[in-house]
PDB file of N, H, CA, C and O in Angstrom:
ATOM      1  N   MET A   1     -20.372  27.372  49.556  1.00  0.00           N
ATOM      2  CA  MET A   1     -22.072  27.171  48.891  1.00  0.00           C
ATOM      3  C   MET A   1     -22.615  26.141  49.640  1.00  0.00           C
ATOM      4  O   MET A   1     -21.819  25.481  50.308  1.00  0.00           O
ATOM      5  N   GLY A   2     -23.962  25.813  49.687  1.00  0.00           N
ATOM      6  H   GLY A   2     -24.608  26.349  49.144  1.00  0.00           H
ATOM      7  CA  GLY A   2     -24.809  25.076  50.494  1.00  0.00           C
ATOM      8  C   GLY A   2     -24.461  23.608  50.605  1.00  0.00           C
ATOM      9  O   GLY A   2     -23.609  23.049  49.915  1.00  0.00           O
ATOM     10  N   PRO A   3     -25.164  23.067  51.493  1.00  0.00           N
ATOM     11  CA  PRO A   3     -25.148  21.811  51.890  1.00  0.00           C
ATOM     12  C   PRO A   3     -25.586  20.890  50.534  1.00  0.00           C
ATOM     13  O   PRO A   3     -26.458  21.388  49.822  1.00  0.00           O
ATOM     14  N   GLY A   4     -25.125  19.800  50.205  1.00  0.00           N
ATOM     15  H   GLY A   4     -24.417  19.395  50.783  1.00  0.00           H
ATOM     16  CA  GLY A   4     -25.723  18.904  49.320  1.00  0.00           C
ATOM     17  C   GLY A   4     -25.512  19.134  47.633  1.00  0.00           C
ATOM     18  O   GLY A   4     -26.099  18.650  46.665  1.00  0.00           O
ATOM     19  N   ILE A   5     -24.438  20.063  47.755  1.00  0.00           N
ATOM     20  H   ILE A   5     -23.961  20.455  48.542  1.00  0.00           H
ATOM     21  CA  ILE A   5     -23.935  20.548  46.279  1.00  0.00           C
ATOM     22  C   ILE A   5     -22.387  20.003  46.453  1.00  0.00           C
ATOM     23  O   ILE A   5     -21.490  20.280  47.250  1.00  0.00           O
ATOM     24  N   THR A   6     -22.509  18.959  45.161  1.00  0.00           N
ATOM     25  H   THR A   6     -23.237  18.734  44.514  1.00  0.00           H
ATOM     26  CA  THR A   6     -21.454  18.184  44.726  1.00  0.00           C
ATOM     27  C   THR A   6     -20.142  18.935  44.314  1.00  0.00           C
ATOM     28  O   THR A   6     -20.151  20.100  43.915  1.00  0.00           O
ATOM     29  N   ASP A   7     -19.302  18.367  44.410  1.00  0.00           N
ATOM     30  H   ASP A   7     -19.295  17.421  44.734  1.00  0.00           H
ATOM     31  CA  ASP A   7     -18.028  19.132  44.099  1.00  0.00           C
ATOM     32  C   ASP A   7     -17.945  19.310  42.625  1.00  0.00           C
ATOM     33  O   ASP A   7     -17.212  20.206  42.207  1.00  0.00           O
ATOM     34  N   GLU A   8     -18.649  18.518  41.729  1.00  0.00           N
ATOM     35  H   GLU A   8     -19.244  17.790  42.068  1.00  0.00           H
ATOM     36  CA  GLU A   8     -18.830  18.701  40.148  1.00  0.00           C
ATOM     37  C   GLU A   8     -20.146  19.696  40.150  1.00  0.00           C
ATOM     38  O   GLU A   8     -20.155  20.336  39.098  1.00  0.00           O
ATOM     39  N   ASP A   9     -21.130  19.986  40.907  1.00  0.00           N
ATOM     40  H   ASP A   9     -21.122  19.465  41.761  1.00  0.00           H
ATOM     41  CA  ASP A   9     -22.056  21.234  40.791  1.00  0.00           C
ATOM     42  C   ASP A   9     -21.042  22.637  41.230  1.00  0.00           C
ATOM     43  O   ASP A   9     -21.177  23.718  40.656  1.00  0.00           O
ATOM     44  N   ARG A  10     -20.202  22.446  42.142  1.00  0.00           N
ATOM     45  H   ARG A  10     -20.092  21.569  42.609  1.00  0.00           H
ATOM     46  CA  ARG A  10     -19.460  23.611  42.784  1.00  0.00           C
ATOM     47  C   ARG A  10     -18.653  24.057  41.891  1.00  0.00           C
ATOM     48  O   ARG A  10     -18.414  25.265  41.884  1.00  0.00           O
ATOM     49  N   ALA A  11     -18.015  23.152  40.884  1.00  0.00           N
ATOM     50  H   ALA A  11     -18.209  22.171  40.889  1.00  0.00           H
ATOM     51  CA  ALA A  11     -17.064  23.509  39.874  1.00  0.00           C
ATOM     52  C   ALA A  11     -17.723  24.149  38.807  1.00  0.00           C
ATOM     53  O   ALA A  11     -17.193  25.112  38.254  1.00  0.00           O
ATOM     54  N   ALA A  12     -19.108  23.603  38.369  1.00  0.00           N
ATOM     55  H   ALA A  12     -19.538  22.820  38.819  1.00  0.00           H
ATOM     56  CA  ALA A  12     -19.985  24.163  37.354  1.00  0.00           C
ATOM     57  C   ALA A  12     -20.081  25.555  37.649  1.00  0.00           C
ATOM     58  O   ALA A  12     -19.734  26.461  36.892  1.00  0.00           O
ATOM     59  N   LEU A  13     -20.584  25.681  38.822  1.00  0.00           N
ATOM     60  H   LEU A  13     -20.866  24.945  39.437  1.00  0.00           H
ATOM     61  CA  LEU A  13     -21.195  27.207  39.246  1.00  0.00           C
ATOM     62  C   LEU A  13     -19.971  28.073  39.382  1.00  0.00           C
ATOM     63  O   LEU A  13     -20.180  29.280  39.259  1.00  0.00           O
ATOM     64  N   LEU A  14     -19.028  27.780  39.557  1.00  0.00           N
ATOM     65  H   LEU A  14     -18.858  26.799  39.657  1.00  0.00           H
ATOM     66  CA  LEU A  14     -17.945  28.979  39.978  1.00  0.00           C
ATOM     67  C   LEU A  14     -17.265  28.856  38.498  1.00  0.00           C
ATOM     68  O   LEU A  14     -16.455  29.783  38.496  1.00  0.00           O
ATOM     69  N   GLU A  15     -17.177  28.196  37.246  1.00  0.00           N
ATOM     70  H   GLU A  15     -17.836  27.444  37.248  1.00  0.00           H
ATOM     71  CA  GLU A  15     -17.327  28.274  36.317  1.00  0.00           C
ATOM     72  C   GLU A  15     -18.038  29.612  35.494  1.00  0.00           C
ATOM     73  O   GLU A  15     -17.464  30.537  34.920  1.00  0.00           O
ATOM     74  N   ILE A  16     -19.498  29.354  35.659  1.00  0.00           N
ATOM     75  H   ILE A  16     -19.964  28.603  36.126  1.00  0.00           H
ATOM     76  CA  ILE A  16     -20.561  30.148  35.586  1.00  0.00           C
ATOM     77  C   ILE A  16     -20.123  31.731  36.128  1.00  0.00           C
ATOM     78  O   ILE A  16     -20.203  32.854  35.630  1.00  0.00           O
ATOM     79  N   ILE A  17     -19.698  31.262  37.221  1.00  0.00           N
ATOM     80  H   ILE A  17     -19.633  30.350  37.625  1.00  0.00           H
ATOM     81  CA  ILE A  17     -19.419  33.078  37.943  1.00  0.00           C
ATOM     82  C   ILE A  17     -18.267  33.645  37.626  1.00  0.00           C
ATOM     83  O   ILE A  17     -17.950  34.818  37.823  1.00  0.00           O
ATOM     84  N   ALA A  18     -17.542  32.673  37.058  1.00  0.00           N
ATOM     85  H   ALA A  18     -17.798  31.720  36.898  1.00  0.00           H
ATOM     86  CA  ALA A  18     -16.163  33.468  36.407  1.00  0.00           C
ATOM     87  C   ALA A  18     -16.403  34.108  35.075  1.00  0.00           C
ATOM     88  O   ALA A  18     -15.699  34.944  34.507  1.00  0.00           O
ATOM     89  N   LYS A  19     -17.465  33.592  34.701  1.00  0.00           N
ATOM     90  H   LYS A  19     -18.037  32.913  35.162  1.00  0.00           H
ATOM     91  CA  LYS A  19     -17.419  34.464  33.084  1.00  0.00           C
ATOM     92  C   LYS A  19     -18.051  35.188  33.099  1.00  0.00           C
ATOM     93  O   LYS A  19     -18.058  35.897  32.093  1.00  0.00           O
ATOM     94  N   GLY A  20     -19.181  35.589  34.410  1.00  0.00           N
ATOM     95  H   GLY A  20     -19.175  35.013  35.228  1.00  0.00           H
ATOM     96  CA  GLY A  20     -19.834  36.879  34.215  1.00  0.00           C
ATOM     97  C   GLY A  20     -21.468  36.720  33.735  1.00  0.00           C
ATOM     98  O   GLY A  20     -22.297  37.474  33.224  1.00  0.00           O
ATOM     99  N   SER A  21     -21.447  35.409  34.161  1.00  0.00           N
ATOM    100  H   SER A  21     -20.774  34.797  34.576  1.00  0.00           H
ATOM    101  CA  SER A  21     -22.976  34.743  33.646  1.00  0.00           C
ATOM    102  C   SER A  21     -24.063  34.760  34.557  1.00  0.00           C
ATOM    103  O   SER A  21     -25.247  34.805  34.226  1.00  0.00           O
ATOM    104  N   TYR A  22     -23.641  34.724  35.669  1.00  0.00           N
ATOM    105  H   TYR A  22     -22.678  34.687  35.939  1.00  0.00           H
ATOM    106  CA  TYR A  22     -24.496  34.110  37.142  1.00  0.00           C
ATOM    107  C   TYR A  22     -24.665  35.214  38.003  1.00  0.00           C
ATOM    108  O   TYR A  22     -25.126  34.934  39.109  1.00  0.00           O
ATOM    109  N   PHE A  23     -24.352  36.664  37.726  1.00  0.00           N
ATOM    110  H   PHE A  23     -23.978  36.892  36.827  1.00  0.00           H
ATOM    111  CA  PHE A  23     -24.038  37.762  38.691  1.00  0.00           C
ATOM    112  C   PHE A  23     -24.485  38.887  37.867  1.00  0.00           C
ATOM    113  O   PHE A  23     -24.195  39.149  36.700  1.00  0.00           O
ATOM    114  N   GLY A  24     -25.333  39.576  38.790  1.00  0.00           N
ATOM    115  H   GLY A  24     -25.568  39.364  39.739  1.00  0.00           H
ATOM    116  CA  GLY A  24     -25.860  40.950  38.455  1.00  0.00           C
ATOM    117  C   GLY A  24     -25.738  41.973  39.582  1.00  0.00           C
ATOM    118  O   GLY A  24     -25.448  41.599  40.719  1.00  0.00           O
ATOM    119  N   VAL A  25     -26.013  43.607  39.207  1.00  0.00           N
ATOM    120  H   VAL A  25     -26.248  43.910  38.284  1.00  0.00           H
ATOM    121  CA  VAL A  25     -25.749  44.308  40.321  1.00  0.00           C
ATOM    122  C   VAL A  25     -26.967  45.253  39.781  1.00  0.00           C
ATOM    123  O   VAL A  25     -27.177  45.370  38.574  1.00  0.00           O
ATOM    124  N   ASN A  26     -27.770  45.930  40.788  1.00  0.00           N
ATOM    125  H   ASN A  26     -27.600  45.835  41.769  1.00  0.00           H
ATOM    126  CA  ASN A  26     -28.492  46.733  40.678  1.00  0.00           C
ATOM    127  C   ASN A  26     -28.210  48.390  41.330  1.00  0.00           C
ATOM    128  O   ASN A  26     -28.416  48.636  42.518  1.00  0.00           O
ATOM    129  N   LEU A  27     -27.798  49.264  40.508  1.00  0.00           N
ATOM    130  H   LEU A  27     -27.631  49.064  39.542  1.00  0.00           H
ATOM    131  CA  LEU A  27     -27.586  50.413  41.408  1.00  0.00           C
ATOM    132  C   LEU A  27     -28.590  51.459  40.883  1.00  0.00           C
ATOM    133  O   LEU A  27     -29.316  51.316  39.900  1.00  0.00           O
ATOM    134  N   ALA A  28     -28.516  52.542  41.700  1.00  0.00           N
ATOM    135  H   ALA A  28     -27.926  52.658  42.498  1.00  0.00           H
ATOM    136  CA  ALA A  28     -29.561  53.773  41.474  1.00  0.00           C
ATOM    137  C   ALA A  28     -28.696  54.937  41.471  1.00  0.00           C
ATOM    138  O   ALA A  28     -27.718  55.110  42.199  1.00  0.00           O
ATOM    139  N   SER A  29     -29.234  55.862  40.416  1.00  0.00           N
ATOM    140  H   SER A  29     -30.028  55.721  39.825  1.00  0.00           H
ATOM    141  CA  SER A  29     -28.478  57.066  40.540  1.00  0.00           C
ATOM    142  C   SER A  29     -29.628  58.411  40.531  1.00  0.00           C
ATOM    143  O   SER A  29     -30.715  58.103  40.041  1.00  0.00           O
ATOM    144  N   SER A  30     -29.529  59.538  40.909  1.00  0.00           N
ATOM    145  H   SER A  30     -28.646  59.789  41.307  1.00  0.00           H
ATOM    146  CA  SER A  30     -30.438  60.520  40.908  1.00  0.00           C
ATOM    147  C   SER A  30     -30.524  61.265  39.658  1.00  0.00           C
ATOM    148  O   SER A  30     -31.369  62.134  39.440  1.00  0.00           O
ATOM    149  N   ASP A  31     -29.473  60.834  38.720  1.00  0.00           N
ATOM    150  H   ASP A  31     -28.786  60.128  38.897  1.00  0.00           H
ATOM    151  CA  ASP A  31     -29.566  61.666  37.520  1.00  0.00           C
ATOM    152  C   ASP A  31     -28.888  60.718  36.490  1.00  0.00           C
ATOM    153  O   ASP A  31     -27.686  60.731  36.225  1.00  0.00           O
ATOM    154  N   LEU A  32     -29.837  59.881  35.938  1.00  0.00           N
ATOM    155  H   LEU A  32     -30.813  59.871  36.153  1.00  0.00           H
ATOM    156  CA  LEU A  32     -29.400  58.643  35.246  1.00  0.00           C
ATOM    157  C   LEU A  32     -28.430  58.906  34.048  1.00  0.00           C
ATOM    158  O   LEU A  32     -27.465  58.273  33.617  1.00  0.00           O
ATOM    159  N   ASP A  33     -29.118  60.229  33.615  1.00  0.00           N
ATOM    160  H   ASP A  33     -29.902  60.743  33.965  1.00  0.00           H
ATOM    161  CA  ASP A  33     -28.570  60.122  32.255  1.00  0.00           C
ATOM    162  C   ASP A  33     -27.125  61.158  32.131  1.00  0.00           C
ATOM    163  O   ASP A  33     -26.685  61.404  31.008  1.00  0.00           O
ATOM    164  N   ALA A  34     -26.511  61.675  33.254  1.00  0.00           N
ATOM    165  H   ALA A  34     -26.869  61.475  34.166  1.00  0.00           H
ATOM    166  CA  ALA A  34     -25.761  61.917  33.517  1.00  0.00           C
ATOM    167  C   ALA A  34     -24.164  60.877  34.251  1.00  0.00           C
ATOM    168  O   ALA A  34     -22.950  61.061  34.165  1.00  0.00           O
ATOM    169  N   THR A  35     -25.017  59.821  34.924  1.00  0.00           N
ATOM    170  H   THR A  35     -26.003  59.671  34.993  1.00  0.00           H
ATOM    171  CA  THR A  35     -24.042  58.929  35.244  1.00  0.00           C
ATOM    172  C   THR A  35     -23.729  58.120  33.861  1.00  0.00           C
ATOM    173  O   THR A  35     -22.604  57.899  33.412  1.00  0.00           O
ATOM    174  N   PHE A  36     -24.935  57.742  33.305  1.00  0.00           N
ATOM    175  H   PHE A  36     -25.849  57.922  33.670  1.00  0.00           H
ATOM    176  CA  PHE A  36     -24.696  57.013  31.624  1.00  0.00           C
ATOM    177  C   PHE A  36     -23.329  58.095  30.887  1.00  0.00           C
ATOM    178  O   PHE A  36     -22.210  57.624  30.689  1.00  0.00           O
ATOM    179  N   ALA A  37     -23.580  59.143  30.650  1.00  0.00           N
ATOM    180  H   ALA A  37     -24.490  59.526  30.811  1.00  0.00           H
ATOM    181  CA  ALA A  37     -22.813  59.820  30.014  1.00  0.00           C
ATOM    182  C   ALA A  37     -21.132  59.432  30.638  1.00  0.00           C
ATOM    183  O   ALA A  37     -20.295  58.770  30.025  1.00  0.00           O
ATOM    184  N   ASP A  38     -21.002  59.918  31.703  1.00  0.00           N
ATOM    185  H   ASP A  38     -21.682  60.456  32.201  1.00  0.00           H
ATOM    186  CA  ASP A  38     -19.941  59.626  32.537  1.00  0.00           C
ATOM    187  C   ASP A  38     -19.421  58.428  32.251  1.00  0.00           C
ATOM    188  O   ASP A  38     -18.363  58.521  31.629  1.00  0.00           O
ATOM    189  N   LEU A  39     -19.857  57.082  32.527  1.00  0.00           N
ATOM    190  H   LEU A  39     -20.717  57.007  33.032  1.00  0.00           H
ATOM    191  CA  LEU A  39     -19.719  55.820  32.339  1.00  0.00           C
ATOM    192  C   LEU A  39     -18.930  55.558  30.768  1.00  0.00           C
ATOM    193  O   LEU A  39     -17.871  55.044  30.407  1.00  0.00           O
ATOM    194  N   GLU A  40     -19.981  56.157  30.160  1.00  0.00           N
ATOM    195  H   GLU A  40     -20.841  56.574  30.453  1.00  0.00           H
ATOM    196  CA  GLU A  40     -19.549  55.545  28.567  1.00  0.00           C
ATOM    197  C   GLU A  40     -18.229  56.405  28.370  1.00  0.00           C
ATOM    198  O   GLU A  40     -17.261  55.908  27.796  1.00  0.00           O
ATOM    199  N   ALA A  41     -18.210  57.675  28.845  1.00  0.00           N
ATOM    200  H   ALA A  41     -18.997  58.079  29.311  1.00  0.00           H
ATOM    201  CA  ALA A  41     -16.793  58.530  28.464  1.00  0.00           C
ATOM    202  C   ALA A  41     -15.653  57.733  28.954  1.00  0.00           C
ATOM    203  O   ALA A  41     -14.566  57.920  28.406  1.00  0.00           O
ATOM    204  N   LYS A  42     -15.753  56.781  30.007  1.00  0.00           N
ATOM    205  H   LYS A  42     -16.636  56.629  30.452  1.00  0.00           H
ATOM    206  CA  LYS A  42     -14.781  56.671  30.539  1.00  0.00           C
ATOM    207  C   LYS A  42     -14.407  54.854  29.852  1.00  0.00           C
ATOM    208  O   LYS A  42     -13.674  54.061  30.442  1.00  0.00           O
ATOM    209  N   GLY A  43     -14.995  54.616  28.766  1.00  0.00           N
ATOM    210  H   GLY A  43     -15.591  55.260  28.287  1.00  0.00           H
ATOM    211  CA  GLY A  43     -15.090  53.419  28.341  1.00  0.00           C
ATOM    212  C   GLY A  43     -15.945  52.364  28.633  1.00  0.00           C
ATOM    213  O   GLY A  43     -15.872  51.373  27.906  1.00  0.00           O
ATOM    214  N   ALA A  44     -16.780  52.377  29.593  1.00  0.00           N
ATOM    215  H   ALA A  44     -16.839  53.182  30.183  1.00  0.00           H
ATOM    216  CA  ALA A  44     -17.294  51.475  29.866  1.00  0.00           C
ATOM    217  C   ALA A  44     -18.161  50.547  29.136  1.00  0.00           C
ATOM    218  O   ALA A  44     -19.058  51.263  28.689  1.00  0.00           O
ATOM    219  N   GLU A  45     -18.365  49.398  28.794  1.00  0.00           N
ATOM    220  H   GLU A  45     -17.636  48.817  29.157  1.00  0.00           H
ATOM    221  CA  GLU A  45     -19.153  48.678  27.657  1.00  0.00           C
ATOM    222  C   GLU A  45     -20.646  48.735  28.128  1.00  0.00           C
ATOM    223  O   GLU A  45     -21.175  48.229  29.117  1.00  0.00           O
ATOM    224  N   VAL A  46     -21.033  49.306  27.382  1.00  0.00           N
ATOM    225  H   VAL A  46     -20.603  49.717  26.578  1.00  0.00           H
ATOM    226  CA  VAL A  46     -22.962  49.567  27.059  1.00  0.00           C
ATOM    227  C   VAL A  46     -23.355  48.751  26.359  1.00  0.00           C
ATOM    228  O   VAL A  46     -23.197  48.587  25.149  1.00  0.00           O
ATOM    229  N   VAL A  47     -24.138  47.940  27.435  1.00  0.00           N
ATOM    230  H   VAL A  47     -24.266  48.073  28.418  1.00  0.00           H
ATOM    231  CA  VAL A  47     -25.192  47.293  26.726  1.00  0.00           C
ATOM    232  C   VAL A  47     -26.775  47.522  26.481  1.00  0.00           C
ATOM    233  O   VAL A  47     -27.655  46.938  25.848  1.00  0.00           O
ATOM    234  N   GLN A  48     -26.691  48.633  27.279  1.00  0.00           N
ATOM    235  H   GLN A  48     -25.976  49.107  27.793  1.00  0.00           H
ATOM    236  CA  GLN A  48     -28.147  49.351  27.113  1.00  0.00           C
ATOM    237  C   GLN A  48     -28.239  50.697  27.331  1.00  0.00           C
ATOM    238  O   GLN A  48     -27.771  51.051  28.413  1.00  0.00           O
ATOM    239  N   GLU A  49     -28.840  51.826  26.423  1.00  0.00           N
ATOM    240  H   GLU A  49     -29.220  51.538  25.544  1.00  0.00           H
ATOM    241  CA  GLU A  49     -28.696  53.086  26.709  1.00  0.00           C
ATOM    242  C   GLU A  49     -29.776  53.378  27.559  1.00  0.00           C
ATOM    243  O   GLU A  49     -30.827  52.738  27.524  1.00  0.00           O
ATOM    244  N   PRO A  50     -29.526  54.480  28.455  1.00  0.00           N
ATOM    245  CA  PRO A  50     -31.015  54.909  28.970  1.00  0.00           C
ATOM    246  C   PRO A  50     -32.168  54.820  28.510  1.00  0.00           C
ATOM    247  O   PRO A  50     -32.468  55.613  27.618  1.00  0.00           O
ATOM    248  N   VAL A  51     -32.925  54.076  28.857  1.00  0.00           N
ATOM    249  H   VAL A  51     -32.682  53.431  29.582  1.00  0.00           H
ATOM    250  CA  VAL A  51     -34.507  54.055  28.514  1.00  0.00           C
ATOM    251  C   VAL A  51     -35.882  54.011  29.418  1.00  0.00           C
ATOM    252  O   VAL A  51     -35.992  53.249  30.379  1.00  0.00           O
ATOM    253  N   ASP A  52     -36.808  54.821  29.045  1.00  0.00           N
ATOM    254  H   ASP A  52     -36.719  55.440  28.265  1.00  0.00           H
ATOM    255  CA  ASP A  52     -37.538  54.932  30.340  1.00  0.00           C
ATOM    256  C   ASP A  52     -38.737  53.090  30.188  1.00  0.00           C
ATOM    257  O   ASP A  52     -39.223  52.694  29.128  1.00  0.00           O
ATOM    258  N   GLN A  53     -38.879  52.400  31.509  1.00  0.00           N
ATOM    259  H   GLN A  53     -38.485  52.721  32.370  1.00  0.00           H
ATOM    260  CA  GLN A  53     -39.276  51.360  31.781  1.00  0.00           C
ATOM    261  C   GLN A  53     -40.683  51.390  31.373  1.00  0.00           C
ATOM    262  O   GLN A  53     -41.052  52.547  31.174  1.00  0.00           O
ATOM    263  N   PRO A  54     -41.691  50.415  31.159  1.00  0.00           N
ATOM    264  CA  PRO A  54     -42.984  50.731  31.341  1.00  0.00           C
ATOM    265  C   PRO A  54     -43.703  50.703  32.885  1.00  0.00           C
ATOM    266  O   PRO A  54     -44.855  51.042  33.157  1.00  0.00           O
ATOM    267  N   TYR A  55     -42.830  50.275  33.655  1.00  0.00           N
ATOM    268  H   TYR A  55     -41.895  50.000  33.435  1.00  0.00           H
ATOM    269  CA  TYR A  55     -42.979  49.846  35.061  1.00  0.00           C
ATOM    270  C   TYR A  55     -42.558  51.033  35.911  1.00  0.00           C
ATOM    271  O   TYR A  55     -42.845  51.040  37.108  1.00  0.00           O
ATOM    272  N   GLY A  56     -41.859  52.088  35.325  1.00  0.00           N
ATOM    273  H   GLY A  56     -41.626  52.083  34.353  1.00  0.00           H
ATOM    274  CA  GLY A  56     -41.835  53.166  35.994  1.00  0.00           C
ATOM    275  C   GLY A  56     -40.396  54.015  36.288  1.00  0.00           C
ATOM    276  O   GLY A  56     -40.243  55.131  36.785  1.00  0.00           O
ATOM    277  N   LEU A  57     -39.309  52.945  35.732  1.00  0.00           N
ATOM    278  H   LEU A  57     -39.433  52.039  35.328  1.00  0.00           H
ATOM    279  CA  LEU A  57     -38.289  53.442  36.013  1.00  0.00           C
ATOM    280  C   LEU A  57     -37.511  53.816  34.901  1.00  0.00           C
ATOM    281  O   LEU A  57     -37.883  53.218  33.892  1.00  0.00           O
ATOM    282  N   ARG A  58     -36.302  54.800  34.656  1.00  0.00           N
ATOM    283  H   ARG A  58     -36.000  55.286  35.476  1.00  0.00           H
ATOM    284  CA  ARG A  58     -35.332  54.906  33.808  1.00  0.00           C
ATOM    285  C   ARG A  58     -34.360  53.870  34.019  1.00  0.00           C
ATOM    286  O   ARG A  58     -34.035  53.670  35.189  1.00  0.00           O
ATOM    287  N   ASP A  59     -33.858  53.206  33.163  1.00  0.00           N
ATOM    288  H   ASP A  59     -34.122  53.368  32.212  1.00  0.00           H
ATOM    289  CA  ASP A  59     -32.670  52.532  33.453  1.00  0.00           C
ATOM    290  C   ASP A  59     -31.976  52.205  32.131  1.00  0.00           C
ATOM    291  O   ASP A  59     -32.617  52.144  31.081  1.00  0.00           O
ATOM    292  N   CYS A  60     -30.471  51.966  32.203  1.00  0.00           N
ATOM    293  H   CYS A  60     -29.951  52.015  33.055  1.00  0.00           H
ATOM    294  CA  CYS A  60     -29.661  51.617  31.426  1.00  0.00           C
ATOM    295  C   CYS A  60     -28.637  50.592  32.076  1.00  0.00           C
ATOM    296  O   CYS A  60     -28.624  50.474  33.302  1.00  0.00           O
ATOM    297  N   ALA A  61     -27.745  49.821  31.246  1.00  0.00           N
ATOM    298  H   ALA A  61     -27.756  49.917  30.251  1.00  0.00           H
ATOM    299  CA  ALA A  61     -27.099  48.659  31.547  1.00  0.00           C
ATOM    300  C   ALA A  61     -25.351  48.663  30.959  1.00  0.00           C
ATOM    301  O   ALA A  61     -25.038  49.026  29.825  1.00  0.00           O
ATOM    302  N   PHE A  62     -24.701  48.342  31.653  1.00  0.00           N
ATOM    303  H   PHE A  62     -24.956  48.047  32.575  1.00  0.00           H
ATOM    304  CA  PHE A  62     -23.423  47.872  31.645  1.00  0.00           C
ATOM    305  C   PHE A  62     -22.633  46.811  31.645  1.00  0.00           C
ATOM    306  O   PHE A  62     -23.164  45.972  32.373  1.00  0.00           O
ATOM    307  N   ARG A  63     -21.444  46.332  31.121  1.00  0.00           N
ATOM    308  H   ARG A  63     -21.013  47.013  30.529  1.00  0.00           H
ATOM    309  CA  ARG A  63     -20.728  45.115  31.720  1.00  0.00           C
ATOM    310  C   ARG A  63     -19.723  45.576  32.434  1.00  0.00           C
ATOM    311  O   ARG A  63     -19.210  46.599  31.980  1.00  0.00           O
ATOM    312  N   ASP A  64     -19.158  45.038  33.664  1.00  0.00           N
ATOM    313  H   ASP A  64     -19.575  44.207  34.033  1.00  0.00           H
ATOM    314  CA  ASP A  64     -17.746  45.070  34.332  1.00  0.00           C
ATOM    315  C   ASP A  64     -16.911  44.474  33.303  1.00  0.00           C
ATOM    316  O   ASP A  64     -17.194  44.138  32.153  1.00  0.00           O
ATOM    317  N   PRO A  65     -15.642  44.403  34.065  1.00  0.00           N
ATOM    318  CA  PRO A  65     -14.466  44.020  32.708  1.00  0.00           C
ATOM    319  C   PRO A  65     -14.864  42.466  33.031  1.00  0.00           C
ATOM    320  O   PRO A  65     -15.016  41.780  32.020  1.00  0.00           O
ATOM    321  N   ALA A  66     -15.018  41.940  34.031  1.00  0.00           N
ATOM    322  H   ALA A  66     -14.895  42.497  34.853  1.00  0.00           H
ATOM    323  CA  ALA A  66     -15.420  40.239  34.009  1.00  0.00           C
ATOM    324  C   ALA A  66     -16.354  39.737  33.614  1.00  0.00           C
ATOM    325  O   ALA A  66     -16.516  38.518  33.673  1.00  0.00           O
ATOM    326  N   GLY A  67     -17.626  40.964  32.860  1.00  0.00           N
ATOM    327  H   GLY A  67     -17.494  41.954  32.812  1.00  0.00           H
ATOM    328  CA  GLY A  67     -18.345  40.353  32.083  1.00  0.00           C
ATOM    329  C   GLY A  67     -19.769  40.298  32.785  1.00  0.00           C
ATOM    330  O   GLY A  67     -20.724  39.703  32.284  1.00  0.00           O
ATOM    331  N   ASN A  68     -19.818  41.001  34.040  1.00  0.00           N
ATOM    332  H   ASN A  68     -19.043  41.484  34.447  1.00  0.00           H
ATOM    333  CA  ASN A  68     -21.263  41.083  34.836  1.00  0.00           C
ATOM    334  C   ASN A  68     -21.749  41.981  34.545  1.00  0.00           C
ATOM    335  O   ASN A  68     -21.165  43.020  34.236  1.00  0.00           O
ATOM    336  N   LEU A  69     -23.430  41.736  34.579  1.00  0.00           N
ATOM    337  H   LEU A  69     -23.904  40.892  34.830  1.00  0.00           H
ATOM    338  CA  LEU A  69     -24.112  43.094  33.914  1.00  0.00           C
ATOM    339  C   LEU A  69     -24.433  44.014  35.164  1.00  0.00           C
ATOM    340  O   LEU A  69     -24.966  43.588  36.189  1.00  0.00           O
ATOM    341  N   ILE A  70     -24.120  45.073  34.995  1.00  0.00           N
ATOM    342  H   ILE A  70     -23.687  45.418  34.162  1.00  0.00           H
ATOM    343  CA  ILE A  70     -24.625  46.404  35.779  1.00  0.00           C
ATOM    344  C   ILE A  70     -25.702  46.955  35.400  1.00  0.00           C
ATOM    345  O   ILE A  70     -25.830  47.331  34.235  1.00  0.00           O
ATOM    346  N   ARG A  71     -26.640  47.097  36.290  1.00  0.00           N
ATOM    347  H   ARG A  71     -26.536  46.792  37.237  1.00  0.00           H
ATOM    348  CA  ARG A  71     -28.017  48.031  35.745  1.00  0.00           C
ATOM    349  C   ARG A  71     -27.980  49.169  36.747  1.00  0.00           C
ATOM    350  O   ARG A  71     -27.690  49.068  37.939  1.00  0.00           O
ATOM    351  N   ILE A  72     -28.335  50.323  36.050  1.00  0.00           N
ATOM    352  H   ILE A  72     -28.571  50.405  35.082  1.00  0.00           H
ATOM    353  CA  ILE A  72     -28.326  51.429  37.031  1.00  0.00           C
ATOM    354  C   ILE A  72     -29.755  52.223  36.573  1.00  0.00           C
ATOM    355  O   ILE A  72     -30.174  52.753  35.544  1.00  0.00           O
ATOM    356  N   GLN A  73     -30.137  52.046  37.627  1.00  0.00           N
ATOM    357  H   GLN A  73     -29.797  51.615  38.464  1.00  0.00           H
ATOM    358  CA  GLN A  73     -31.923  53.055  37.222  1.00  0.00           C
ATOM    359  C   GLN A  73     -32.255  54.134  38.205  1.00  0.00           C
ATOM    360  O   GLN A  73     -31.781  54.207  39.339  1.00  0.00           O
ATOM    361  N   GLN A  74     -33.087  54.940  37.686  1.00  0.00           N
ATOM    362  H   GLN A  74     -33.472  54.881  36.765  1.00  0.00           H
ATOM    363  CA  GLN A  74     -33.402  56.397  38.165  1.00  0.00           C
ATOM    364  C   GLN A  74     -35.110  55.886  38.353  1.00  0.00           C
ATOM    365  O   GLN A  74     -35.871  55.290  37.590  1.00  0.00           O
ATOM    366  N   ALA A  75     -35.276  56.441  39.762  1.00  0.00           N
ATOM    367  H   ALA A  75     -34.658  56.925  40.382  1.00  0.00           H
ATOM    368  CA  ALA A  75     -37.214  56.244  39.625  1.00  0.00           C
ATOM    369  C   ALA A  75     -37.792  57.616  38.871  1.00  0.00           C
ATOM    370  O   ALA A  75     -37.374  58.773  38.831  1.00  0.00           O
ATOM    371  N   GLY A  76     -38.888  56.981  38.322  1.00  0.00           N
ATOM    372  H   GLY A  76     -39.228  56.041  38.354  1.00  0.00           H
ATOM    373  CA  GLY A  76     -39.326  58.037  37.533  1.00  0.00           C
ATOM    374  C   GLY A  76     -40.429  59.200  37.947  1.00  0.00           C
ATOM    375  O   GLY A  76     -40.726  60.083  37.142  1.00  0.00           O
TER     376      GLY A  76
END
C-alpha cells in the first residue's frame, strides 16, 4: 500500500478487502445470456440477472466465493 498509510489504516483496508467489500471486476462477453445461464447452472451467486442498461450495455452481476462483485457486460 502507498506511503502515508498507517498500520491501522492498512489493517482496516485489508479487512474490507477480505470481506469482498472493496474489490470488483468487470468482464465482457459476446453472448451475455449464454454466459449468465452457464454460470447460474454451475451455482454461481446471482446478484443481478441480465438487463439492458440505459447507457447502451446489457449486463448482469454475480458474487464470487470471497464476496467480490463480478459484473459481466455485452455491448448493445
